[in-house]
gemmi code that builds the backbone of each chain (N, CA, C; Angstrom):
import gemmi

chains = {
    "A": [
        ("GLU", (0.844, -1.205, 0.000), (0.000, 0.000, 0.000), (0.872, 1.246, 0.000)),
        ("THR", (0.487, 2.193, -0.774), (1.225, 3.443, -0.812), (0.265, 4.594, -0.626)),
        ("GLY", (0.815, 5.775, -0.302), (-0.017, 6.964, -0.213), (-0.873, 6.977, 1.037)),
        ("VAL", (-2.044, 7.529, 0.887), (-2.979, 7.680, 1.996), (-4.223, 6.840, 1.699)),
        ("THR", (-4.555, 5.959, 2.612), (-5.727, 5.112, 2.410), (-6.776, 5.428, 3.463)),
        ("GLN", (-8.020, 5.253, 3.089), (-9.125, 5.484, 4.011), (-10.124, 4.340, 3.916)),
        ("THR", (-10.621, 3.925, 5.061), (-11.685, 2.917, 5.101), (-12.724, 3.318, 6.145)),
        ("PRO", (-13.987, 2.993, 5.911), (-14.517, 2.463, 4.656), (-14.625, 3.556, 3.595)),
        ("ARG", (-14.895, 3.197, 2.386), (-15.080, 4.190, 1.335), (-16.497, 4.775, 1.383)),
        ("HIS", (-17.433, 3.966, 1.812), (-18.821, 4.420, 1.943), (-19.358, 3.923, 3.281)),
        ("LEU", (-20.187, 4.752, 3.906), (-20.756, 4.387, 5.201), (-22.137, 5.004, 5.328)),
        ("VAL", (-23.100, 4.166, 5.686), (-24.441, 4.637, 5.976), (-24.707, 4.310, 7.442)),
        ("MET", (-25.117, 5.288, 8.198), (-25.367, 5.047, 9.612), (-26.591, 5.812, 10.095)),
        ("GLY", (-27.213, 5.264, 11.131), (-28.332, 5.936, 11.759), (-27.838, 6.931, 12.784)),
        ("MET", (-28.716, 7.779, 13.250), (-28.312, 8.836, 14.171), (-27.892, 8.301, 15.532)),
        ("THR", (-28.280, 7.078, 15.869), (-27.906, 6.535, 17.172), (-26.682, 5.623, 17.101)),
        ("ASN", (-26.176, 5.407, 15.891), (-25.034, 4.499, 15.727), (-23.722, 5.135, 16.190)),
        ("LYS", (-22.756, 4.244, 16.419), (-21.371, 4.668, 16.641), (-20.517, 3.972, 15.590)),
        ("LYS", (-19.745, 4.743, 14.894), (-18.862, 4.186, 13.875), (-17.531, 4.933, 13.913)),
        ("SER", (-16.544, 4.354, 13.216), (-15.243, 5.017, 13.122), (-14.732, 4.999, 11.700)),
        ("LEU", (-14.131, 6.097, 11.318), (-13.428, 6.184, 10.044), (-11.937, 6.008, 10.321)),
        ("LYS", (-11.284, 5.322, 9.391), (-9.860, 5.064, 9.569), (-9.052, 5.650, 8.423)),
        ("CYS", (-7.910, 6.191, 8.770), (-6.987, 6.729, 7.771), (-5.594, 6.204, 8.092)),
        ("GLU", (-4.878, 5.836, 7.049), (-3.510, 5.358, 7.232), (-2.633, 5.974, 6.143)),
        ("GLN", (-1.485, 6.480, 6.548), (-0.578, 7.033, 5.550), (0.738, 6.263, 5.554)),
        ("HIS", (1.248, 6.040, 4.348), (2.451, 5.237, 4.143), (3.571, 6.101, 3.578)),
        ("LEU", (3.546, 7.384, 3.921), (4.480, 8.334, 3.324), (5.537, 8.811, 4.299)),
        ("GLY", (5.487, 8.319, 5.515), (6.456, 8.759, 6.513), (6.218, 10.170, 7.016)),
        ("HIS", (5.013, 10.666, 6.819), (4.684, 12.015, 7.275), (4.424, 12.037, 8.783)),
        ("ASN", (4.442, 13.238, 9.341), (4.188, 13.340, 10.781), (3.026, 14.273, 11.118)),
        ("ALA", (2.303, 14.722, 10.118), (1.114, 15.527, 10.359), (-0.046, 14.918, 9.586)),
        ("MET", (-1.200, 14.861, 10.225), (-2.377, 14.291, 9.577), (-3.587, 15.182, 9.842)),
        ("TYR", (-4.525, 15.139, 8.925), (-5.648, 16.072, 8.946), (-6.948, 15.345, 8.629)),
        ("TRP", (-8.038, 15.839, 9.204), (-9.380, 15.458, 8.765), (-10.042, 16.692, 8.162)),
        ("TYR", (-10.613, 16.493, 6.960), (-11.387, 17.522, 6.304), (-12.794, 17.002, 6.050)),
        ("LYS", (-13.726, 17.940, 5.967), (-15.102, 17.598, 5.623), (-15.480, 18.369, 4.360)),
        ("GLN", (-16.071, 17.646, 3.420), (-16.575, 18.334, 2.231), (-18.065, 18.082, 2.101)),
        ("SER", (-18.842, 19.122, 2.367), (-20.288, 19.040, 2.180), (-20.630, 19.539, 0.786)),
        ("ALA", (-21.819, 19.169, 0.343), (-22.249, 19.585, -0.998), (-22.244, 21.108, -1.098)),
        ("LYS", (-21.662, 21.599, -2.183), (-21.656, 23.032, -2.504), (-20.962, 23.879, -1.450)),
        ("LYS", (-20.064, 23.278, -0.711), (-19.276, 24.019, 0.274), (-17.811, 23.698, 0.061)),
        ("PRO", (-16.937, 24.606, 0.479), (-15.513, 24.286, 0.351), (-15.100, 23.217, 1.354)),
        ("LEU", (-13.983, 22.605, 1.076), (-13.385, 21.689, 2.041), (-13.137, 22.430, 3.349)),
        ("GLU", (-13.565, 21.825, 4.457), (-13.386, 22.466, 5.761), (-12.465, 21.614, 6.621)),
        ("LEU", (-11.460, 22.252, 7.180), (-10.568, 21.545, 8.088), (-11.285, 21.267, 9.402)),
        ("MET", (-11.158, 20.020, 9.871), (-11.769, 19.657, 11.153), (-10.709, 19.528, 12.247)),
        ("PHE", (-9.710, 18.712, 11.979), (-8.683, 18.435, 12.991), (-7.313, 18.373, 12.331)),
        ("VAL", (-6.308, 18.775, 13.114), (-4.920, 18.629, 12.697), (-4.178, 17.904, 13.800)),
        ("TYR", (-3.412, 16.903, 13.437), (-2.509, 16.235, 14.375), (-1.092, 16.401, 13.854)),
        ("ASN", (-0.238, 16.915, 14.729), (1.153, 17.127, 14.383), (1.984, 16.418, 15.441)),
        ("PHE", (2.820, 15.469, 14.996), (3.596, 14.647, 15.932), (2.663, 14.003, 16.965)),
        ("LYS", (1.515, 13.525, 16.511), (0.498, 12.831, 17.313), (-0.254, 13.738, 18.278)),
        ("GLU", (0.088, 15.007, 18.318), (-0.607, 15.923, 19.202), (-1.611, 16.743, 18.390)),
        ("GLN", (-2.802, 16.888, 18.940), (-3.797, 17.673, 18.228), (-3.441, 19.145, 18.351)),
        ("THR", (-3.300, 19.816, 17.225), (-2.908, 21.220, 17.260), (-4.025, 22.163, 16.835)),
        ("GLU", (-5.037, 21.670, 16.242), (-6.131, 22.555, 15.840), (-7.449, 21.795, 15.852)),
        ("ASN", (-8.453, 22.406, 16.371), (-9.795, 21.836, 16.365), (-10.728, 22.973, 16.003)),
        ("ASN", (-11.167, 22.979, 14.780), (-11.925, 24.113, 14.279), (-13.359, 24.100, 14.776)),
        ("SER", (-13.528, 24.117, 16.104), (-14.875, 24.186, 16.693), (-15.774, 23.091, 16.154)),
        ("VAL", (-15.234, 21.909, 16.064), (-16.006, 20.770, 15.574), (-16.866, 20.236, 16.709)),
        ("PRO", (-18.112, 19.882, 16.422), (-18.975, 19.344, 17.492), (-18.374, 18.094, 18.119)),
        ("SER", (-18.691, 17.890, 19.382), (-18.096, 16.781, 20.134), (-18.574, 15.415, 19.661)),
        ("ARG", (-19.584, 15.373, 18.814), (-19.997, 14.083, 18.263), (-18.953, 13.531, 17.280)),
        ("PHE", (-17.969, 14.349, 16.931), (-16.809, 13.896, 16.161), (-15.623, 13.849, 17.115)),
        ("SER", (-15.000, 12.690, 17.210), (-13.900, 12.531, 18.143), (-12.702, 11.919, 17.435)),
        ("PRO", (-11.612, 12.679, 17.269), (-10.457, 12.131, 16.568), (-9.556, 11.347, 17.512)),
        ("GLU", (-8.788, 10.448, 16.909), (-7.791, 9.693, 17.667), (-6.595, 9.464, 16.762)),
        ("CYS", (-5.421, 9.741, 17.296), (-4.203, 9.549, 16.508), (-3.223, 8.736, 17.337)),
        ("PRO", (-3.274, 7.405, 17.259), (-2.426, 6.564, 18.099), (-0.951, 6.618, 17.724)),
        ("ASN", (-0.669, 6.913, 16.478), (0.730, 7.064, 16.032), (0.723, 7.928, 14.784)),
        ("SER", (1.905, 8.252, 14.284), (1.968, 9.210, 13.175), (1.454, 8.647, 11.864)),
        ("SER", (1.166, 7.345, 11.808), (0.700, 6.751, 10.555), (-0.804, 6.522, 10.507)),
        ("HIS", (-1.450, 6.580, 11.665), (-2.870, 6.246, 11.724), (-3.676, 7.382, 12.340)),
        ("LEU", (-4.848, 7.562, 11.774), (-5.754, 8.588, 12.277), (-7.169, 8.038, 12.192)),
        ("PHE", (-7.903, 8.224, 13.266), (-9.284, 7.762, 13.301), (-10.213, 8.946, 13.534)),
        ("LEU", (-11.436, 8.793, 13.072), (-12.481, 9.750, 13.402), (-13.670, 8.951, 13.915)),
        ("HIS", (-13.910, 9.063, 15.225), (-14.999, 8.327, 15.853), (-16.269, 9.169, 15.781)),
        ("LEU", (-17.329, 8.511, 15.371), (-18.593, 9.200, 15.133), (-19.673, 8.649, 16.058)),
        ("HIS", (-20.432, 9.519, 16.694), (-21.558, 9.048, 17.502), (-22.643, 10.097, 17.561)),
        ("THR", (-23.872, 9.611, 17.528), (-25.078, 10.459, 17.524), (-24.980, 11.587, 16.512)),
        ("LEU", (-24.648, 11.208, 15.274), (-24.549, 12.213, 14.223), (-25.929, 12.671, 13.765)),
        ("GLN", (-25.923, 13.774, 13.033), (-27.124, 14.359, 12.484), (-27.129, 14.205, 10.962)),
        ("PRO", (-28.291, 14.234, 10.339), (-28.316, 14.121, 8.868), (-27.441, 15.162, 8.165)),
        ("GLU", (-27.299, 16.333, 8.757), (-26.478, 17.365, 8.109), (-24.985, 17.051, 8.168)),
        ("ASP", (-24.626, 15.998, 8.897), (-23.229, 15.568, 8.928), (-22.888, 14.691, 7.720)),
        ("SER", (-23.879, 14.378, 6.932), (-23.629, 13.609, 5.706), (-22.705, 14.420, 4.807)),
        ("ALA", (-21.593, 13.806, 4.417), (-20.584, 14.541, 3.645), (-19.493, 13.566, 3.227)),
        ("LEU", (-18.524, 14.103, 2.516), (-17.314, 13.354, 2.198), (-16.257, 13.748, 3.225)),
        ("TYR", (-15.693, 12.768, 3.892), (-14.666, 13.038, 4.889), (-13.317, 12.605, 4.326)),
        ("LEU", (-12.436, 13.574, 4.249), (-11.129, 13.345, 3.640), (-10.030, 13.433, 4.687)),
        ("CYS", (-9.112, 12.508, 4.583), (-7.926, 12.513, 5.413), (-6.755, 12.969, 4.553)),
        ("ALA", (-5.824, 13.673, 5.156), (-4.631, 14.096, 4.433), (-3.429, 13.984, 5.365)),
        ("SER", (-2.241, 13.930, 4.771), (-1.028, 13.934, 5.575), (0.012, 14.814, 4.914)),
        ("SER", (0.966, 15.279, 5.721), (2.065, 16.070, 5.191), (3.246, 15.957, 6.136)),
        ("GLN", (4.365, 16.464, 5.694), (5.544, 16.489, 6.532), (5.662, 17.870, 7.152)),
        ("ASP", (5.882, 17.922, 8.427), (5.996, 19.198, 9.130), (7.110, 19.060, 10.145)),
        ("PRO", (8.019, 19.902, 10.399), (8.019, 21.292, 9.898), (8.557, 21.404, 8.480)),
        ("PRO", (8.664, 22.636, 8.005), (9.154, 22.868, 6.634), (10.554, 22.288, 6.447)),
        ("PRO", (11.066, 21.965, 5.235), (10.574, 22.642, 4.018), (9.132, 22.270, 3.716)),
        ("ARG", (8.429, 23.239, 3.265), (7.017, 23.126, 3.019), (6.738, 21.988, 2.043)),
        ("GLU", (5.773, 21.188, 2.342), (5.419, 20.098, 1.456), (3.904, 20.069, 1.344)),
        ("THR", (3.464, 19.583, 0.251), (2.022, 19.574, 0.035), (1.350, 18.519, 0.894)),
        ("GLN", (0.083, 18.672, 1.045), (-0.725, 17.663, 1.720), (-1.194, 16.644, 0.697)),
        ("TYR", (-1.114, 15.406, 1.091), (-1.569, 14.306, 0.241), (-2.865, 13.769, 0.809)),
        ("PHE", (-3.849, 13.628, -0.054), (-5.172, 13.248, 0.395), (-5.465, 11.780, 0.132)),
        ("GLY", (-6.281, 11.230, 0.996), (-6.860, 9.927, 0.736), (-8.079, 10.067, -0.158)),
        ("PRO", (-8.696, 8.952, -0.528), (-9.850, 8.994, -1.434), (-11.133, 9.447, -0.760)),
        ("GLY", (-11.146, 9.453, 0.560), (-12.338, 9.916, 1.263), (-13.286, 8.804, 1.658)),
        ("THR", (-14.103, 9.103, 2.651), (-15.217, 8.238, 3.053), (-16.495, 9.015, 2.822)),
        ("ARG", (-17.368, 8.456, 2.010), (-18.665, 9.095, 1.743), (-19.630, 8.638, 2.831)),
        ("LEU", (-20.055, 9.559, 3.682), (-20.900, 9.231, 4.833), (-22.319, 9.727, 4.609)),
        ("LEU", (-23.259, 8.847, 4.883), (-24.675, 9.214, 4.829), (-25.303, 8.910, 6.184)),
        ("VAL", (-25.871, 9.917, 6.794), (-26.520, 9.759, 8.096), (-28.031, 9.827, 7.901)),
        ("LEU", (-28.682, 8.755, 8.294), (-30.144, 8.692, 8.091), (-30.888, 8.967, 9.388)),
    ],
    "B": [
        ("ASP", (-17.317, 33.993, 6.785), (-17.106, 34.490, 5.429), (-15.948, 33.724, 4.791)),
        ("GLN", (-16.106, 33.423, 3.533), (-15.084, 32.638, 2.848), (-13.825, 33.444, 2.620)),
        ("GLN", (-12.687, 32.843, 2.920), (-11.411, 33.521, 2.715), (-10.833, 33.217, 1.342)),
        ("VAL", (-11.267, 32.119, 0.759), (-10.805, 31.744, -0.584), (-12.046, 31.504, -1.437)),
        ("LYS", (-12.135, 32.215, -2.530), (-13.352, 32.164, -3.326), (-13.069, 31.749, -4.761)),
        ("GLN", (-13.849, 30.811, -5.230), (-13.835, 30.458, -6.639), (-15.249, 30.730, -7.132)),
        ("ASN", (-15.406, 31.798, -7.839), (-16.744, 32.288, -8.168), (-17.397, 31.574, -9.339)),
        ("SER", (-16.617, 30.823, -10.088), (-17.200, 30.077, -11.209), (-17.332, 28.618, -10.817)),
        ("PRO", (-18.543, 28.135, -10.638), (-18.692, 26.727, -10.258), (-18.340, 25.773, -11.389)),
        ("SER", (-18.414, 26.246, -12.631), (-18.109, 25.359, -13.750), (-17.518, 26.145, -14.913)),
        ("LEU", (-16.781, 25.401, -15.756), (-16.149, 25.987, -16.937), (-16.084, 24.917, -18.013)),
        ("SER", (-16.466, 25.275, -19.219), (-16.411, 24.335, -20.338), (-15.492, 24.894, -21.413)),
        ("VAL", (-14.558, 24.054, -21.871), (-13.534, 24.500, -22.819), (-13.372, 23.442, -23.914)),
        ("GLN", (-13.050, 23.883, -25.086), (-12.788, 22.957, -26.190), (-11.358, 22.412, -26.066)),
        ("GLU", (-11.213, 21.149, -26.407), (-9.884, 20.519, -26.396), (-8.900, 21.344, -27.230)),
        ("GLY", (-7.695, 21.513, -26.682), (-6.664, 22.255, -27.389), (-6.636, 23.738, -27.064)),
        ("ARG", (-7.730, 24.243, -26.489), (-7.773, 25.664, -26.129), (-7.252, 25.863, -24.713)),
        ("ILE", (-7.204, 27.109, -24.286), (-6.733, 27.425, -22.949), (-7.887, 27.366, -21.944)),
        ("SER", (-7.609, 26.797, -20.786), (-8.543, 26.852, -19.658), (-7.971, 27.825, -18.638)),
        ("ILE", (-8.809, 28.718, -18.157), (-8.380, 29.682, -17.127), (-9.325, 29.575, -15.952)),
        ("LEU", (-8.767, 29.149, -14.831), (-9.559, 29.030, -13.610), (-9.104, 30.112, -12.641)),
        ("ASN", (-10.074, 30.793, -12.068), (-9.768, 31.946, -11.228), (-10.055, 31.701, -9.752)),
        ("CYS", (-9.333, 32.445, -8.941), (-9.462, 32.295, -7.494), (-9.150, 33.647, -6.852)),
        ("ASP", (-9.946, 34.048, -5.883), (-9.701, 35.279, -5.135), (-9.582, 34.960, -3.648)),
        ("TYR", (-8.820, 35.736, -2.944), (-8.690, 35.535, -1.509), (-8.808, 36.866, -0.790)),
        ("THR", (-9.130, 36.788, 0.487), (-9.378, 38.024, 1.233), (-8.275, 38.353, 2.230)),
        ("ASN", (-7.521, 37.374, 2.651), (-6.535, 37.590, 3.701), (-5.164, 37.915, 3.098)),
        ("SER", (-4.723, 39.122, 3.277), (-3.456, 39.557, 2.689), (-2.247, 38.893, 3.346)),
        ("MET", (-2.472, 38.174, 4.457), (-1.376, 37.484, 5.120), (-1.055, 36.139, 4.464)),
        ("PHE", (-1.947, 35.656, 3.633), (-1.660, 34.398, 2.942), (-0.420, 34.567, 2.080)),
        ("ASP", (0.505, 33.598, 2.157), (1.710, 33.737, 1.349), (2.036, 32.487, 0.540)),
        ("TYR", (1.129, 31.526, 0.554), (1.402, 30.306, -0.216), (0.077, 29.751, -0.690)),
        ("PHE", (0.029, 29.435, -1.978), (-1.226, 29.019, -2.595), (-1.015, 27.740, -3.394)),
        ("LEU", (-2.054, 26.955, -3.440), (-1.956, 25.664, -4.123), (-3.202, 25.436, -4.966)),
        ("TRP", (-3.033, 24.648, -5.993), (-4.162, 24.147, -6.769), (-4.185, 22.633, -6.650)),
        ("TYR", (-5.388, 22.123, -6.389), (-5.610, 20.697, -6.326), (-6.636, 20.325, -7.393)),
        ("LYS", (-6.508, 19.090, -7.854), (-7.416, 18.566, -8.873), (-8.110, 17.346, -8.280)),
        ("LYS", (-9.392, 17.238, -8.531), (-10.122, 16.121, -7.926), (-11.003, 15.444, -8.970)),
        ("TYR", (-10.756, 14.148, -9.149), (-11.632, 13.329, -9.975), (-12.722, 12.731, -9.085)),
        ("PRO", (-13.866, 12.363, -9.657), (-14.920, 11.716, -8.865), (-14.396, 10.474, -8.143)),
        ("ALA", (-14.842, 10.283, -6.927), (-14.501, 9.108, -6.117), (-13.014, 9.041, -5.750)),
        ("GLU", (-12.306, 10.145, -5.921), (-10.905, 10.181, -5.487), (-10.688, 11.415, -4.622)),
        ("GLY", (-9.635, 11.377, -3.792), (-9.277, 12.563, -3.036), (-8.579, 13.578, -3.912)),
        ("PRO", (-8.502, 14.832, -3.463), (-7.780, 15.853, -4.232), (-6.306, 15.480, -4.379)),
        ("THR", (-5.741, 15.774, -5.524), (-4.312, 15.575, -5.744), (-3.661, 16.912, -6.054)),
        ("PHE", (-2.492, 17.093, -5.503), (-1.763, 18.340, -5.681), (-1.387, 18.541, -7.136)),
        ("LEU", (-1.552, 19.775, -7.607), (-1.248, 20.086, -9.004), (-0.057, 21.028, -9.106)),
        ("ILE", (-0.157, 22.186, -8.506), (0.883, 23.194, -8.613), (0.705, 24.195, -7.484)),
        ("SER", (1.794, 24.841, -7.101), (1.715, 25.822, -6.019), (2.493, 27.073, -6.397)),
        ("ILE", (2.298, 28.115, -5.602), (3.050, 29.338, -5.813), (3.220, 30.064, -4.489)),
        ("SER", (4.411, 30.573, -4.284), (4.709, 31.378, -3.113), (4.495, 32.846, -3.455)),
        ("SER", (4.206, 33.644, -2.431), (3.905, 35.049, -2.688), (5.114, 35.859, -3.141)),
        ("ILE", (6.300, 35.261, -3.074), (7.476, 35.984, -3.574), (7.570, 35.888, -5.089)),
        ("LYS", (6.715, 35.065, -5.676), (6.695, 34.929, -7.134), (5.368, 35.423, -7.668)),
        ("ASP", (5.341, 35.719, -8.961), (4.056, 36.035, -9.568), (3.663, 35.023, -10.652)),
        ("LYS", (4.530, 34.041, -10.839), (4.228, 33.027, -11.850), (4.995, 31.751, -11.520)),
        ("ASN", (4.332, 30.618, -11.719), (5.011, 29.335, -11.599), (4.462, 28.414, -12.675)),
        ("GLU", (5.372, 27.772, -13.362), (4.983, 26.982, -14.524), (5.428, 25.537, -14.363)),
        ("ASP", (4.560, 24.622, -14.752), (4.906, 23.202, -14.712), (4.210, 22.523, -15.882)),
        ("GLY", (4.957, 22.371, -16.966), (4.367, 21.752, -18.152), (3.226, 22.582, -18.709)),
        ("ARG", (2.069, 21.960, -18.836), (0.906, 22.672, -19.399), (0.220, 23.580, -18.377)),
        ("PHE", (0.652, 23.519, -17.142), (-0.013, 24.250, -16.063), (0.833, 25.446, -15.612)),
        ("THR", (0.194, 26.602, -15.557), (0.849, 27.813, -15.067), (-0.077, 28.495, -14.076)),
        ("VAL", (0.479, 28.876, -12.950), (-0.301, 29.637, -11.975), (0.264, 31.044, -11.921)),
        ("PHE", (-0.646, 32.014, -11.947), (-0.285, 33.423, -11.860), (-0.834, 33.985, -10.564)),
        ("LEU", (-0.044, 34.812, -9.910), (-0.473, 35.427, -8.669), (-0.377, 36.949, -8.783)),
        ("ASN", (-1.472, 37.613, -8.474), (-1.516, 39.079, -8.434), (-1.823, 39.473, -6.996)),
        ("LYS", (-0.764, 39.778, -6.237), (-0.937, 40.035, -4.799), (-1.759, 41.299, -4.536)),
        ("SER", (-1.569, 42.307, -5.334), (-2.292, 43.555, -5.087), (-3.794, 43.359, -5.272)),
        ("ALA", (-4.158, 42.479, -6.203), (-5.573, 42.206, -6.445), (-6.076, 41.033, -5.620)),
        ("LYS", (-5.163, 40.373, -4.902), (-5.511, 39.155, -4.134), (-6.210, 38.156, -5.054)),
        ("HIS", (-5.558, 37.892, -6.142), (-6.150, 37.049, -7.174), (-5.095, 36.104, -7.727)),
        ("LEU", (-5.504, 34.858, -7.938), (-4.632, 33.953, -8.662), (-5.437, 33.187, -9.696)),
        ("SER", (-4.724, 32.709, -10.682), (-5.392, 31.975, -11.743), (-4.523, 30.801, -12.176)),
        ("LEU", (-5.198, 29.785, -12.647), (-4.530, 28.591, -13.170), (-4.836, 28.509, -14.662)),
        ("HIS", (-3.772, 28.447, -15.464), (-3.921, 28.320, -16.899), (-3.502, 26.924, -17.327)),
        ("ILE", (-4.309, 26.306, -18.144), (-3.980, 24.990, -18.679), (-3.954, 25.114, -20.207)),
        ("VAL", (-2.766, 24.894, -20.763), (-2.624, 25.032, -22.212), (-1.706, 23.925, -22.756)),
        ("PRO", (-2.122, 23.159, -23.759), (-3.494, 23.092, -24.263), (-4.346, 22.192, -23.360)),
        ("SER", (-5.608, 22.471, -23.298), (-6.501, 21.658, -22.475), (-6.746, 20.303, -23.144)),
        ("GLN", (-6.855, 19.285, -22.304), (-7.091, 17.924, -22.797), (-8.318, 17.341, -22.098)),
        ("PRO", (-9.007, 16.416, -22.740), (-10.191, 15.818, -22.085), (-9.884, 15.230, -20.709)),
        ("GLY", (-8.688, 14.692, -20.526), (-8.295, 14.135, -19.231), (-8.143, 15.175, -18.140)),
        ("ASP", (-8.161, 16.450, -18.525), (-8.094, 17.521, -17.524), (-9.456, 17.770, -16.887)),
        ("SER", (-10.494, 17.173, -17.417), (-11.837, 17.363, -16.868), (-11.879, 16.852, -15.432)),
        ("ALA", (-12.160, 17.743, -14.516), (-12.122, 17.427, -13.086), (-12.608, 18.675, -12.336)),
        ("VAL", (-12.660, 18.563, -11.029), (-12.922, 19.743, -10.198), (-11.590, 20.272, -9.701)),
        ("TYR", (-11.369, 21.563, -9.856), (-10.115, 22.190, -9.456), (-10.374, 23.066, -8.228)),
        ("PHE", (-9.579, 22.810, -7.194), (-9.698, 23.573, -5.958), (-8.486, 24.478, -5.800)),
        ("CYS", (-8.766, 25.697, -5.471), (-7.741, 26.652, -5.081), (-7.640, 26.594, -3.558)),
        ("ALA", (-6.441, 26.694, -3.026), (-6.275, 26.658, -1.569), (-5.178, 27.623, -1.155)),
        ("ALA", (-5.329, 28.170, 0.027), (-4.295, 29.013, 0.627), (-3.835, 28.357, 1.913)),
        ("GLU", (-2.571, 28.518, 2.217), (-2.052, 27.920, 3.442), (-2.311, 28.855, 4.613)),
        ("GLY", (-2.962, 28.334, 5.648), (-3.245, 29.133, 6.822), (-2.064, 29.178, 7.775)),
        ("SER", (-2.231, 29.909, 8.854), (-1.128, 30.135, 9.790), (-0.694, 28.861, 10.509)),
        ("GLN", (-1.565, 27.867, 10.572), (-1.236, 26.610, 11.234), (-0.742, 25.557, 10.256)),
        ("GLY", (-0.506, 25.960, 9.032), (-0.104, 24.996, 8.009), (-1.292, 24.275, 7.397)),
        ("ASN", (-2.493, 24.580, 7.865), (-3.667, 23.957, 7.274), (-3.991, 24.626, 5.942)),
        ("LEU", (-4.804, 23.976, 5.165), (-5.211, 24.513, 3.871), (-6.640, 25.029, 3.947)),
        ("ILE", (-6.843, 26.189, 3.375), (-8.169, 26.797, 3.303), (-8.586, 26.769, 1.850)),
        ("PHE", (-9.648, 26.035, 1.578), (-10.035, 25.751, 0.198), (-11.164, 26.652, -0.295)),
        ("GLY", (-11.182, 26.852, -1.609), (-12.355, 27.400, -2.267), (-13.346, 26.271, -2.530)),
        ("LYS", (-14.494, 26.628, -3.102), (-15.538, 25.634, -3.343), (-15.246, 24.759, -4.550)),
        ("GLY", (-14.319, 25.176, -5.371), (-13.977, 24.379, -6.537), (-14.653, 24.857, -7.802)),
        ("THR", (-13.997, 24.573, -8.927), (-14.555, 24.840, -10.251), (-14.499, 23.556, -11.054)),
        ("LYS", (-15.635, 23.166, -11.583), (-15.678, 21.945, -12.382), (-15.327, 22.269, -13.834)),
        ("LEU", (-14.218, 21.723, -14.289), (-13.763, 21.957, -15.660), (-14.176, 20.794, -16.548)),
        ("SER", (-14.798, 21.102, -17.667), (-15.142, 20.093, -18.675), (-14.414, 20.464, -19.957)),
        ("VAL", (-13.569, 19.553, -20.424), (-12.853, 19.778, -21.672), (-13.476, 18.870, -22.723)),
        ("LYS", (-14.039, 19.481, -23.748), (-14.778, 18.723, -24.758), (-13.905, 18.394, -25.948)),
        ("PRO", (-13.966, 17.144, -26.417), (-13.137, 16.748, -27.575), (-13.560, 17.495, -28.841)),
    ],
}
model = gemmi.Model(1)
for chain_id, residues in chains.items():
    chain = gemmi.Chain(chain_id)
    for i, (resn, *xyz) in enumerate(residues, 1):
        res = gemmi.Residue()
        res.name, res.seqid = resn, gemmi.SeqId(i, " ")
        for name, pos in zip(("N", "CA", "C"), xyz):
            atom = gemmi.Atom()
            atom.name, atom.element = name, gemmi.Element(name[0])
            atom.pos, atom.b_iso = gemmi.Position(*pos), 0.0
            res.add_atom(atom)
        chain.add_residue(res)
    model.add_chain(chain)
structure = gemmi.Structure()
structure.add_model(model)
structure.setup_entities()
């Protein structure tokens, strides 16, 4: 496996379910990100992990809970979501600190909350 | 309020012609900009970037122009090919190293 992988690719869940999204990067990077892409909206940053420490949380509701056990893996735990949370969730990784390097994205998890 | 704006949701171009995708930003502190390309069912892939110390960066058929005074950048694709059909996202690097994206422009290149 190379690059950034995400599982599952598609997920349908009810509002009372608990599920987790998984991201794994094989690039030797030390920073990982969760983004959300809703229909007709720009990509929104949710969480940043740098050296396994969370450095930014863009006022994301607590029903989204990230976990970064090591620099290669990132999880997004979901519970009691709302239908408006239906979106594409993208994971990305990069090398930090500079020299500046681009972020590499995974294919995303398409989430539908019923 | 959006800090990075792509005001054209879609663009259609004939194969072989030039595609010009535009992007505006509001924060004058931004100093690094990127373009990403996204095919359906795939994550965005990095295309080209530009630092604010430059006003042009070229990579093959892709050129990005930056006009700092106008807070405007554009991506030129010459010549356009059908395989270039995708959604193109403009992004600026924020103070935390995160990326702030525009909504994207869907480019269709017709044979």
